[in-house]
Structures are given as structure tokens and as C-alpha cells.
C-alpha positions in Angstrom: 29.2 -1.5 12.7 31.2 1.0 12.4 34.4 -0.8 13.3 34.3 -2.4 10.1 34.0 1.1 8.0 37.3 1.7 9.4 38.5 -0.9 7.0 37.5 1.1 3.9 38.7 4.2 5.8 42.1 3.1 5.8 42.5 3.5 2.4 44.7 5.9 1.3 42.4 8.7 -0.6 39.2 8.0 1.4 37.1 10.6 3.3 34.7 8.3 4.8 32.1 5.8 4.7 28.5 4.9 5.3 26.4 2.2 5.5 22.4 2.9 4.9 19.1 0.6 4.6 16.9 0.2 1.5 14.8 2.3 2.1 17.6 5.6 3.4 18.0 5.3 7.2 21.8 5.8 7.7 22.8 2.6 9.7 25.9 3.5 10.2 28.7 6.1 9.6 32.5 7.1 10.0 32.8 10.7 8.1 33.5 13.9 9.1 30.8 16.1 11.1 30.3 18.1 8.2 28.7 15.4 5.8 25.3 15.7 8.4 23.1 12.8 8.5 20.0 14.6 6.7 22.1 15.2 3.6 23.7 12.2 3.5 20.0 10.3 4.2 18.6 12.1 0.9 21.9 10.5 -0.7 21.5 7.5 0.4 17.2 7.5 -0.5 18.2 8.6 -3.6 20.9 6.0 -4.4 18.9 3.3 -3.4 16.0 4.7 -6.2 18.7 4.4 -9.0 19.3 1.4 -8.3 15.4 0.4 -8.3 15.2 2.2 -11.0 18.2 0.5 -13.0 17.1 -2.7 -12.2 14.0 -2.3 -14.0 15.1 -0.8 -16.5 17.6 -3.1 -17.4 16.2 -6.2 -15.7 19.0 -7.9 -13.7 20.7 -6.6 -10.7 23.5 -3.6 -11.1 26.3 -3.1 -9.8 28.3 -0.5 -8.2 27.2 3.3 -9.1 30.5 5.1 -9.2 30.2 9.2 -9.2 33.1 11.4 -10.1 32.7 15.2 -9.3 35.4 18.2 -9.6 36.4 17.9 -5.9 35.4 14.4 -4.7 34.2 10.7 -5.3 31.1 9.1 -4.4 31.0 4.9 -5.0 28.0 3.3 -3.7 28.2 -0.4 -3.4 25.0 -2.5 -2.9 24.2 -5.3 -1.0 20.3 -7.2 0.1 19.6 -4.7 2.5 21.1 -1.9 1.6 24.5 0.1 0.2 27.6 1.6 1.6 28.9 4.4 0.8 32.6 5.9 0.4 33.7 9.7 -0.3 37.3 9.9 -1.5 39.2 11.4 -3.3 38.8 11.9 -7.8 41.7 9.5 -8.5 42.1 7.0 -6.3 43.2 3.7 -6.2 39.6 2.1 -7.6 41.0 -1.8 -7.7 42.6 -1.3 -4.3 39.3 0.2 -2.7 37.2 -2.3 -4.3 39.7 -5.1 -2.5 39.2 -3.9 0.3 35.4 -2.6 0.6 33.9 -5.9 -1.2 35.3 -7.6 2.0 34.0 -5.0 4.7 30.3 -5.6 2.6 30.0 -9.0 3.0 30.6 -8.2 6.6 28.2 -5.8 7.0 25.7 -7.7 4.6 26.4 -11.0 7.3 25.7 -8.1 10.4 23.1 -7.2 9.4 21.2 -10.5 8.2 22.2 -11.5 12.0 20.8 -8.9 13.4 17.8 -9.2 12.2 17.4 -12.9 13.0 18.2 -11.7 16.4 15.3 -9.1 16.6 12.7 -11.5 14.9 9.3 -11.2 17.8 8.9 -14.4 19.3 5.3 -16.1 18.7 2.7 -15.8 21.1 2.6 -19.5 23.7 0.1 -20.5 22.1 -2.7 -20.1 19.7 -6.5 -20.2 20.3 -9.6 -18.7 19.6 -10.2 -19.1 24.0 -6.6 -17.2 24.5 -6.2 -15.9 27.9 -6.2 -11.7 27.5 -3.0 -10.2 26.8 -1.2 -7.6 29.1 -3.6 -4.1 28.7 -0.7 -2.4 26.8 -1.0 -5.2 24.0 -3.2 -5.4 21.6 -5.5 -8.5 21.9 -5.9 -11.6 19.8 -8.6 -11.3 17.2 -11.4 -14.3 18.2 -11.8 -16.9 15.1 -14.3 -20.0 15.4 -13.7 -22.0 12.8 -16.8 -22.9 10.6 -15.2 -26.1 8.6 -12.6 -29.1 9.2 -10.3 -27.2 7.1 -10.6 -24.1 9.2 -10.5 -25.9 12.3 -7.4 -27.8 10.5 -5.6 -24.6 9.8 -6.1 -23.2 13.7 -5.1 -26.3 14.8 -1.6 -26.5 12.9 -0.6 -23.0 14.1 -1.7 -23.6 17.6 1.1 -27.0 17.5 3.2 -24.7 15.7 3.2 -21.9 18.3 3.5 -23.8 21.2 7.2 -24.6 19.7 7.7 -20.9 18.8 6.9 -21.4 14.8 5.3 -18.4 13.9 2.9 -19.7 11.4 0.1 -18.4 9.6 -3.0 -19.0 7.7 -3.5 -17.2 4.3 -5.6 -17.9 1.0 -9.1 -18.6 1.0 -8.9 -20.4 4.3 -7.7 -17.4 6.1 -10.3 -15.2 4.3 -13.4 -17.8 5.5 -12.1 -17.7 9.3 -11.9 -13.7 9.1 -14.8 -13.1 7.2 -18.4 -13.7 7.7 -19.5 -12.9 4.5 -17.3 -15.4 3.2 -19.9 -17.9 3.7 -22.1 -16.2 1.8 -20.1 -18.3 -1.2 -19.5 -21.8 -1.7 -15.9 -22.8 -2.2 -14.9 -23.6 -5.0 -13.0 -27.4 -5.5 -9.1 -25.6 -5.7 -10.1 -23.8 -2.2 -9.6 -27.1 -0.3 -6.6 -27.1 0.5 -4.6 -25.6 3.6 -2.2 -22.7 2.5 0.4 -21.4 5.4 3.1 -19.2 5.9 6.6 -20.2 7.8 9.6 -18.5 7.4 12.5 -20.6 4.9 15.2 -21.0 8.0 12.4 -22.9 10.6 11.2 -24.9 7.7 12.8 -28.4 9.7 11.2 -27.0 12.6 7.9 -27.4 11.2 8.6 -30.2 9.1 8.7 -32.6 12.9 5.8 -30.6 14.0 3.2 -31.7 10.9 5.0 -35.0 11.2 3.8 -35.0 15.1 0.1 -34.3 14.2 0.1 -37.2 11.5 0.7 -34.7 8.7 3.0 -36.6 5.7 5.3 -34.9 3.6 5.5 -34.8 -0.6 9.3 -35.6 -0.2 9.8 -35.9 -3.8 8.5 -31.7 -4.0 10.0 -30.7 -1.3 13.1 -31.7 -2.0 13.0 -29.8 -5.6 10.8 -26.6 -4.2 12.3 -26.5 -0.6 13.8 -22.7 -1.0 10.0 -22.0 -1.6 7.3 -23.9 -0.4 6.7 -27.2 0.8 3.6 -29.8 0.3 2.0 -32.1 2.6 -0.9 -34.2 3.2 -3.0 -34.3 6.3 -4.9 -37.7 6.1 -6.8 -38.0 8.8 -8.7 -34.6 7.4 -8.4 -35.5 3.9 -7.0 -31.5 2.7 -3.7 -31.1 1.1 -1.2 -28.6 2.6 0.8 -25.7 1.1 3.8 -24.1 3.1 5.1 -21.3 0.8 8.7 -19.5 2.7 9.0 -16.5 3.2 6.7 -15.0 0.1 4.6 -15.9 -2.4 4.9 -15.0 -5.4 2.4 -15.6 -8.1 1.7 -12.6 -10.7 3.9 -10.6 -8.3 6.1 -11.2 -5.2 4.9 -10.1 -1.6 7.0 -10.8 1.0 6.4 -12.2 3.7 8.6 -13.1 6.7 8.4 -10.3 8.5 5.0 -9.7 8.9 4.0 -13.2 10.7 4.3 -10.9 13.8 1.6 -8.7 13.0 -1.0 -11.2 13.3 -2.0 -14.0 15.5 -3.1 -17.2 12.8 -3.8 -15.4 10.0 -1.4 -12.9 8.0 -2.4 -9.3 8.7 -6.0 -8.6 7.1 -3.6 -6.1 4.8 -1.4 -9.1 3.3 -4.3 -11.4 2.8 -6.4 -8.4 0.7 -3.3 -7.6 -1.6 -2.4 -11.4 -1.9 -6.3 -11.5 -3.6 -5.1 -8.5 -5.4 -1.9 -9.6 -7.5 -3.7 -11.6 -9.5 -3.9 -10.2 -12.8 -6.3 -13.1 -14.0 -9.1 -12.3 -12.0 -12.3 -15.6 -10.9 -14.7 -15.3 -9.3 -13.8 -16.4 -6.3 -10.9 -14.1 -6.1 -13.6 -11.0 -7.1 -15.7 -13.2 -4.0 -12.6 -12.9 -1.7 -12.2 -9.3 -2.2 -15.4 -8.7 -1.6 -16.2 -10.2 2.0 -12.7 -8.3 2.9 -13.5 -5.4 2.2 -17.3 -5.3 3.8 -16.3 -7.6 6.8 -13.3 -4.6 7.7 -12.9 -1.0 8.0 -9.5 0.2 6.4 -7.3 1.7 9.3 -4.6 0.4 12.0 -5.4 -2.8 14.7 -5.7 -6.6 14.0 -9.3 -6.2 12.7 -8.7 -3.6 10.2 -6.9 -3.2 7.0 -4.0 -1.2 7.1 -3.9 0.9 4.1 -0.1 2.0 5.0 0.5 -1.3 4.1 -0.8 -1.5 1.0 0.4 1.6 0.5 4.1 0.4 0.9 3.8 -2.4 -1.5 2.1 -0.3 -4.6 4.1 2.5 -3.9 7.5 0.8 -4.1 6.4 -1.2 -7.7 4.1 0.3 -10.8 3.3 -3.5 -11.6 1.2 -3.7 -7.9 -0.1 -0.5 -7.9 -1.5 -1.5 -11.7 -3.0 -4.6 -11.1 -4.7 -4.1 -7.2 -6.3 -0.6 -8.2 -7.2 -1.9 -11.4 -9.1 -5.7 -9.1 -10.1 -3.1 -6.7 -12.3 -0.9 -9.7 -13.5 -4.5 -10.3 -15.0 -5.5 -7.2 -16.4 -2.0 -6.8 -18.4 -2.4 -9.8 -19.4 -6.2 -8.8 -20.3 -5.2 -5.2 -23.9 -4.6 -5.9 -24.4 -7.4 -8.2 -23.0 -9.7 -4.9 -24.0 -8.0 -1.7 -26.8 -6.1 0.0 -26.9 -2.5 -0.5 -25.7 -1.6 2.7 -21.8 -4.3 2.5 -21.7 -2.9 -1.7 -22.2 0.4 -0.1 -19.0 -0.5 2.4 -16.7 -2.1 -0.1 -17.7 1.0 -2.8 -15.9 3.3 -0.2 -13.1 1.3 1.0 -11.9 0.4 -2.3 -12.1 3.8 -3.3 -10.3 5.3 -0.7 -7.8 2.8 -1.3 -7.3 3.7 -4.8 -7.2 7.2 -3.7 -4.3 6.5 -1.0 -2.4 4.7 -3.5 -2.4 7.4 -6.0 -1.9 10.5 -3.5 1.6 8.4 -2.1 4.7 9.6 -3.1 6.4 6.6 -5.5 10.0 5.7 -5.8 12.0 6.0 -8.8 11.5 2.7 -9.1 8.2 3.5 -9.8 8.4 6.4 -12.0 11.0 5.2 -14.0 8.3 1.7 -14.6 5.6 4.0 -15.4 7.1 5.3 -18.3 7.0 1.8 -19.8 3.0 1.4 -18.8 1.1 -1.5 -20.4 3.6 -2.0 -23.8 5.5 -4.4 -21.7 4.0 -7.6 -19.4 3.8 -5.6 -15.4 3.7 -9.1 -14.3 4.9 -12.3 -13.9 3.6 -15.4 -16.0 2.4 -18.0 -13.0 3.8 -21.8 -13.9 
């Protein structure tokens, strides 16, 4: 990547350049030694937070940031995975810099995407409640027992996909029932009789072939219209509709999921399963029951059988809207727990929900979060689902 930066540095008046990811970590640099790495990371992180804050305030994408000082100039160009910073003289020919830098930024963007794709972890060769124990250093898969035809069908799909190295994970009500014994206390409603899955968009054609081999029929018209976001199928044998979300789930808020598929074996990680329930502004009794089941049956912490608070804090600390909705629904869960669960289970729910609220409140927030917080509830902080 440094070789790409050398093209920018060849422009007369440019002192050096660097590449940073969206969290401000320096990925590559071609600068004089006077620019130390810690200082560069502070600059990069500040720039990424500034981009996020401006985009939140203006509600649209923001272009370059151009800062002119007495003895120097910093031009920062954003792209999907981060930014490129260019240090130069104050009176540089900006048009010439842009001519070279814009091409280089596109090359860097493509190189990072290829690197990310090459480093994605492979899915397990098979997924089964009776899978053989992994090596000692790997986390053991969580044993899952399907309690309904819907759960059994979901497990079978995940296993068939895994045999072809396709990471597909269960989400929604099916995931909650697979992971939470307490969910048996709450009968499924008609709206719950669907299998919801998550997959990566670039593997969608392979997944369609896997499902077709299982006799599962695609909704061709829907898939043609929505192929970039989600796919629909029908399992005629099980009489179940199937919906596959690609890379992310977006309803009241958007949750990126493509890089979360390797963190668990059958379902999404429990923190993501919980976040997808907590993101709903129009909160139904069924949503509440699923949240109660997750918090009653799983402690907070790392590991596949726990709700990772670090993931929840990461999502909320970067987006005020997420913080508002998640904490609001956690408060509702603490209020509902005593009437819905045993005293012991309710106590666990209340303690875990309050701990999550505390961790979210105490976490450092991004610049974009702080900018949006000033608007508060004067503007809608969520999307309105179709």
C-alpha cells in the first residue's frame, strides 16, 4: 500500500501521506519520521469522527476535508473503510493533487476490500449439535437442541451451507428459541413462523444453489427486486417461509453483520441476537418476551454462551440513535420482568439490563454520537420501516 502512496507523494508540494481505517488506526504511511504514529492516529481518529459528525448533521455524505495552516496543509479524503491523509504545502495545486489522489484512493479502497475478503474466516466444515470437540485452544460449539420443526429446518440449512464453506447464521425468533430455554414459556405468534437467516451477499448465488438442492424454492420476483439486501424462499416440505438478510439487517436501525458470521456456529452471536430485538422502537409484547428470555438465560461476558457487552457498547457508542433505542427497551425489560418471570429469573434480567445500560452510558462516545445527541428527540432518531 505504501507503493500506492508514493504516487501521491510524487506530486510537487506533497510532504507525505497516510492511510487509516474508520477507527483511526494507521494502515500505511509514507511520511517523514517527524510525524510519529501516535500523533497520526489522533489526527486520523479525529478526522473520521469529524466525517461522521458532519454526515449526521447534514444527513448526507461529506467530501474532502481541507485544513490550511500557517506552514502546512492537510487534505483528508474519505472512503468506505477509512481515509487517506495528504500533508502538503499551503499553496499546493489542489486540482493536481486531486487528479492523482482520487485515482489512488480508489485503488486503496479496492485493495482493502480484497484484503478483507481474503482474511474472512472459513465456516466450520459441518454444524451439528453432536459435532466432534474442537482442538483444546478453540471454543467449543454450543450444543443446540431443536424443539420445533422450524428450529430443525433452520439447523439443517446451516449445516448444509457449512458443508460447502458458506457461513449462514440463524437470527430472529428462531435463534432466540434455539438458544434460550426460557423462550418455551412464550408461545410463538403467527408472525414468528418464519426462518430468518444472515449470509454474505457475495455468497448469495452459492446459497441459492444449496437451498435448491434441499427442495427450497426461491421467490424469483422478490429476489430480483431486492437481491442486494435480502432474499426470500419457501420450504414446501416444512411449510415454512425463509428470509435471508445479506450483510446487514436494517429496520429501525441498521446493524452490520457480515463480519459477525464467524463468531458463532449456528446462530448469530447472542449480543447481535439481542441487539436485533432491542433496535425496535415500536415495541411488541413478543419482542419483549424474546429480550427477557435472552437476558434470563445468558450472563454478560465473552464466549459463545454469553452476551458480549463489548459488542453492544461498540454499536451504541458510535450512534446516539442506537443508544436511545437500546437503553429505552432495556428499561422496559426491567419493568416487565417481575410480572413475566420467576423472582430469580427476573432478578437476573434486571441486574443484567442495568449493567448493560451502565456500560453503554459510561463508554466514550464518537464525535458523531455527540453531535446527534444535541438534537435529542427533536428529530426522529430511527428509520421508519416500510
